[in-house]
C-alpha positions as CSV (number, residue, x, y, z in Angstrom):
1,X,9.7,10.8,-44.3
2,X,11.6,13.3,-46.3
3,X,10.0,15.6,-48.9
4,X,11.6,17.7,-51.7
5,X,9.3,20.2,-53.1
6,X,6.4,18.3,-51.5
7,X,7.4,15.0,-53.3
8,X,8.5,12.1,-51.1
9,X,12.4,11.7,-51.2
10,X,14.3,8.5,-50.4
11,X,17.8,8.8,-49.2
12,X,20.4,7.7,-51.8
13,X,23.7,6.0,-50.9
14,X,25.6,9.2,-51.5
15,X,23.3,11.0,-49.1
16,X,24.0,8.5,-46.4
17,X,27.7,8.7,-47.1
18,X,27.6,12.4,-46.7
19,X,26.2,12.1,-43.1
20,X,28.3,9.1,-42.1
21,X,31.5,10.8,-43.4
22,X,30.9,13.5,-40.7
23,X,29.3,11.2,-38.1
24,X,30.5,7.6,-38.6
25,X,28.4,6.0,-35.8
26,X,25.0,6.3,-34.3
27,X,23.5,7.4,-31.8
28,X,23.9,11.1,-32.6
29,X,23.0,13.8,-30.1
30,X,21.5,17.2,-30.8
31,X,22.6,19.8,-28.3
32,X,22.4,23.5,-27.6
33,X,25.2,25.6,-29.3
34,X,27.6,27.0,-26.6
35,X,26.4,30.6,-27.0
36,X,22.8,29.5,-26.1
37,X,24.0,28.5,-22.6
38,X,24.3,31.6,-20.6
39,X,26.0,32.1,-17.2
40,X,23.3,32.3,-14.5
41,X,22.4,35.8,-13.5
42,X,21.9,34.5,-9.9
43,X,25.2,34.5,-7.9
44,X,23.7,31.7,-5.8
45,X,23.1,29.4,-8.9
46,X,26.3,27.7,-10.0
47,X,24.6,26.0,-12.9
48,X,24.1,28.0,-16.2
49,X,20.8,29.4,-17.3
50,X,19.8,27.3,-20.3
51,X,16.7,28.0,-22.5
52,X,13.8,26.0,-21.3
53,X,13.3,24.7,-24.8
54,X,14.1,25.5,-28.4
55,X,11.8,24.9,-31.3
56,X,12.4,25.4,-35.0
57,X,10.6,24.5,-38.2
58,X,11.2,21.1,-39.9
59,X,11.2,22.8,-43.3
60,X,14.1,24.4,-45.0
61,X,14.7,26.4,-48.2
62,X,18.0,25.4,-49.9
63,X,19.6,27.5,-52.7
64,X,20.6,25.6,-55.9
65,X,22.3,26.7,-59.0
66,X,18.9,27.1,-60.7
67,X,16.9,28.5,-57.9
68,X,15.7,27.0,-54.6
69,X,14.4,23.7,-53.3
70,X,12.0,23.2,-50.3
71,X,13.0,20.4,-48.0
72,X,10.8,19.0,-45.3
73,X,10.9,16.2,-42.7
74,X,7.5,14.9,-41.4
75,X,6.4,11.7,-39.7
76,X,2.8,12.1,-41.0
77,X,1.0,14.0,-43.7
78,X,-2.7,14.5,-43.9
79,X,-4.5,15.6,-47.1
80,X,-7.1,18.1,-46.1
81,X,-9.9,19.6,-48.3
82,X,-8.9,21.1,-51.6
83,X,-5.8,18.9,-51.5
84,X,-4.0,21.0,-48.8
85,X,-1.3,18.9,-47.1
86,X,-0.7,19.1,-43.4
87,X,2.7,17.8,-42.3
88,X,3.3,16.8,-38.7
89,X,5.2,17.4,-36.6
90,X,5.5,21.0,-37.7
91,X,8.4,21.9,-35.5
92,X,11.3,20.1,-33.8
93,X,11.4,20.7,-30.1
94,X,14.1,19.8,-27.6
95,X,15.3,21.0,-24.2
96,X,19.1,20.7,-24.5
97,X,19.7,17.2,-25.6
98,X,18.0,14.8,-28.0
99,X,19.4,11.5,-29.1
100,X,19.0,10.1,-32.7
101,X,19.3,6.5,-33.4
102,X,20.0,5.0,-36.8
103,X,16.3,4.5,-37.3
104,X,16.1,8.3,-37.3
105,X,18.6,8.6,-40.1
106,X,16.3,10.7,-42.3
107,X,15.7,13.2,-39.6
108,X,19.5,13.3,-38.8
109,X,20.3,13.8,-42.5
110,X,17.7,16.7,-42.8
111,X,18.9,18.4,-39.7
112,X,22.6,18.3,-40.7
113,X,22.4,18.9,-44.4
114,X,19.2,21.1,-44.8
115,X,18.2,22.8,-41.6
116,X,19.4,26.4,-41.6
117,X,19.4,26.3,-37.7
118,X,22.1,23.7,-37.5
119,X,25.4,25.2,-36.3
120,X,28.1,23.7,-38.5
121,X,25.5,22.3,-40.8
122,X,25.7,22.3,-44.6
123,X,22.9,24.8,-44.9
124,X,23.7,27.0,-41.8
125,X,21.9,30.3,-41.7
126,X,22.4,33.4,-39.6
127,X,20.4,32.1,-36.6
128,X,21.5,28.8,-35.2
129,X,19.6,26.9,-32.5
130,X,21.2,23.5,-32.3
131,X,24.3,21.5,-33.2
132,X,25.4,17.9,-33.3
133,X,27.5,16.8,-30.5
134,X,30.6,15.2,-32.2
135,X,32.6,13.4,-29.6
136,X,34.5,11.3,-32.1
137,X,35.8,14.3,-34.0
138,X,36.5,16.1,-30.8
139,X,38.6,13.1,-29.6
140,X,40.4,12.9,-33.0
141,X,41.3,16.6,-32.8
142,X,42.5,16.4,-29.2
143,X,44.6,13.3,-30.0
144,X,46.2,15.1,-33.0
145,X,47.0,18.1,-30.9
146,X,48.6,16.0,-28.2
147,X,50.6,14.1,-30.8
148,X,51.8,17.4,-32.3
149,X,52.8,18.7,-28.8
150,X,54.7,15.4,-28.2
151,X,56.5,15.8,-31.4
152,X,57.5,19.4,-30.6
153,X,58.6,18.5,-27.2
154,X,60.8,15.8,-28.6
155,X,62.4,18.2,-31.0
156,X,63.1,20.7,-28.1
157,X,64.0,18.3,-25.3
158,X,64.9,15.1,-27.0
159,X,68.6,15.4,-26.6
160,X,70.4,13.4,-29.4
161,X,66.9,12.6,-30.9
162,X,66.0,16.3,-31.1
163,X,67.5,19.5,-32.5
164,X,71.1,20.2,-31.7
165,X,72.0,23.2,-29.7
166,X,73.2,25.4,-32.5
167,X,70.0,24.8,-34.5
168,X,67.7,25.3,-31.6
169,X,69.3,28.7,-30.8
170,X,68.9,29.7,-34.4
171,X,65.2,28.7,-34.2
172,X,64.8,30.6,-31.0
173,X,66.0,33.7,-32.6
174,X,63.7,33.1,-35.6
175,X,60.9,32.9,-33.0
176,X,62.2,36.4,-31.8
177,X,63.3,35.1,-28.4
178,X,65.5,38.0,-26.9
179,X,69.2,37.6,-26.1
180,X,69.4,33.9,-27.1
181,X,73.2,34.0,-27.2
182,X,73.5,34.7,-23.5
183,X,70.9,32.1,-22.3
184,X,72.0,28.6,-21.3
185,X,70.9,25.7,-23.4
186,X,68.1,24.8,-21.1
187,X,66.9,28.4,-20.8
188,X,66.7,28.4,-24.6
189,X,64.6,25.2,-24.5
190,X,62.1,26.8,-22.0
191,X,62.0,30.1,-24.0
192,X,61.2,28.3,-27.2
193,X,58.3,26.4,-25.7
194,X,57.0,29.5,-24.1
195,X,57.1,31.4,-27.4
196,X,55.3,28.5,-29.2
197,X,52.6,28.3,-26.4
198,X,51.7,31.9,-26.8
199,X,50.7,31.4,-30.4
200,X,47.4,29.5,-31.0
201,X,49.0,27.9,-34.0
202,X,52.5,27.9,-32.6
203,X,53.1,24.1,-32.5
204,X,52.1,23.8,-36.2
205,X,54.2,26.7,-37.2
206,X,57.2,25.5,-35.2
207,X,57.1,22.1,-37.0
208,X,56.8,23.9,-40.4
209,X,59.6,26.3,-39.5
210,X,62.1,23.6,-38.7
211,X,62.5,22.8,-42.4
212,X,62.5,26.3,-43.6
213,X,66.1,27.4,-43.6
214,X,65.7,30.8,-45.5
215,X,62.9,31.8,-43.1
216,X,64.9,30.9,-40.0
217,X,68.0,32.7,-41.4
218,X,66.2,35.9,-42.1
219,X,64.2,36.1,-38.8
220,X,67.3,35.2,-36.8
221,X,69.3,38.0,-38.4
222,X,66.6,40.5,-37.5
223,X,66.5,39.3,-33.9
224,X,70.3,39.5,-33.8
225,X,70.3,43.1,-34.8
226,X,67.7,43.8,-32.1
227,X,69.8,42.0,-29.5
228,X,72.8,44.1,-30.5
229,X,70.7,47.3,-30.1
230,X,71.1,48.2,-33.8
231,X,67.4,48.2,-34.4
232,X,64.2,48.2,-32.3
233,X,60.5,48.3,-32.3
234,X,58.9,51.5,-30.8
235,X,55.5,50.3,-29.4
236,X,54.3,53.9,-28.8
237,X,55.0,55.1,-32.4
238,X,54.3,51.6,-33.7
239,X,57.3,51.6,-36.0
240,X,60.7,49.8,-36.5
241,X,63.7,52.0,-36.3
242,X,67.5,51.9,-36.8
243,X,69.5,53.0,-33.7
244,X,72.5,55.1,-34.8
245,X,75.7,55.5,-32.7
246,X,74.3,58.7,-31.3
247,X,71.2,56.9,-30.1
248,X,69.0,58.8,-32.6
249,X,66.4,56.6,-34.1
250,X,65.8,56.4,-37.9
251,X,62.5,55.1,-39.3
252,X,62.6,51.7,-41.1
253,X,58.9,51.1,-41.5
254,X,55.5,51.6,-39.8
255,X,53.5,48.7,-38.4
256,X,49.8,48.7,-39.5
257,X,47.1,48.7,-36.8
258,X,46.5,45.2,-35.4
259,X,49.5,43.8,-37.3
260,X,52.2,41.7,-35.6
261,X,55.4,43.8,-35.4
262,X,57.7,40.9,-35.9
263,X,55.7,39.5,-38.9
264,X,55.6,43.0,-40.3
265,X,59.5,43.5,-40.3
266,X,60.0,40.0,-41.7
267,X,57.6,40.8,-44.6
268,X,59.3,44.1,-45.0
269,X,62.7,42.4,-45.3
270,X,61.4,39.9,-47.9
271,X,59.8,42.6,-50.1
272,X,62.4,45.3,-49.9
273,X,65.9,44.8,-51.5
274,X,67.2,48.1,-50.1
275,X,66.4,47.0,-46.6
276,X,68.1,43.6,-47.2
277,X,71.3,45.5,-48.4
278,X,71.2,47.8,-45.4
279,X,70.9,44.8,-43.0
280,X,73.9,43.2,-44.7
281,X,75.9,46.5,-44.4
282,X,75.0,46.9,-40.8
283,X,76.0,43.3,-39.9
284,X,79.4,43.7,-41.6
285,X,79.9,47.0,-39.9
286,X,79.1,45.4,-36.5
287,X,81.4,42.5,-37.3
288,X,84.3,44.7,-38.2
289,X,83.8,46.8,-35.1
290,X,83.6,43.7,-32.8
291,X,86.8,42.3,-34.4
292,X,88.6,45.7,-33.9
293,X,87.5,45.8,-30.2
294,X,88.8,42.3,-29.6
295,X,92.1,43.2,-31.2
296,X,92.4,46.3,-29.0
297,X,91.8,44.2,-25.9
298,X,94.6,41.7,-26.9
299,X,97.0,44.6,-27.5
């Protein structure tokens, strides 16, 4: 039975929907949070050292817009002398895995929505002692990730159904793949996938990037200048630099601590019109120089 401020509380349809929106089907399983399972200190023991058991109160204080409410789950209540109520069980005890059937829906609802010890719960506090095993959501997330990977692979390796070579090379530069112009088409494909795989959100960003022409153009221009040794990132000084004809570097911008150098120079370009103009001038200068060199060769 549930109690709100010591008054019996019956679950409403909206309460049940809240629980079933997160966990559509019973049974539900309560397990230890991963951080509670420690690697065994004994080199001979291949199994982890789990807590023997965990106990936590079946009572919770929940903040509201007007103050606080006290919620409690109990199977029995005894009225003692002077009207004092004794609720049992006082604590929830389990040893790593506890299964809840639909008949236990009130307990499941209390644990997920009210208990401060539930990791990922709606009233999670600083100290968590349990969580719900959510195999359905885990399967959905895994399936979505695999579908996304399949979509990306089709764009990279799909031949006529995927990106054409010119577009993929430009995207590769936008991912700051070095020397894309001298790589074979298949090398570009591999390099793009490797660049995506290094980023935890690489697959999502790749799909988003494919429709963002301005972003691709800017980032590929930056990488082209790097490939032509016109600019570089100095990892020691943590700064972007122009490289003059005499090889002497000139500061473009500093990279803040823990910031990504490539994202920094991209943001710097977007927010600095003077830098945009300089990039355009450098590109034109390089184009004229290359054209002149070709003409001299022909002569």
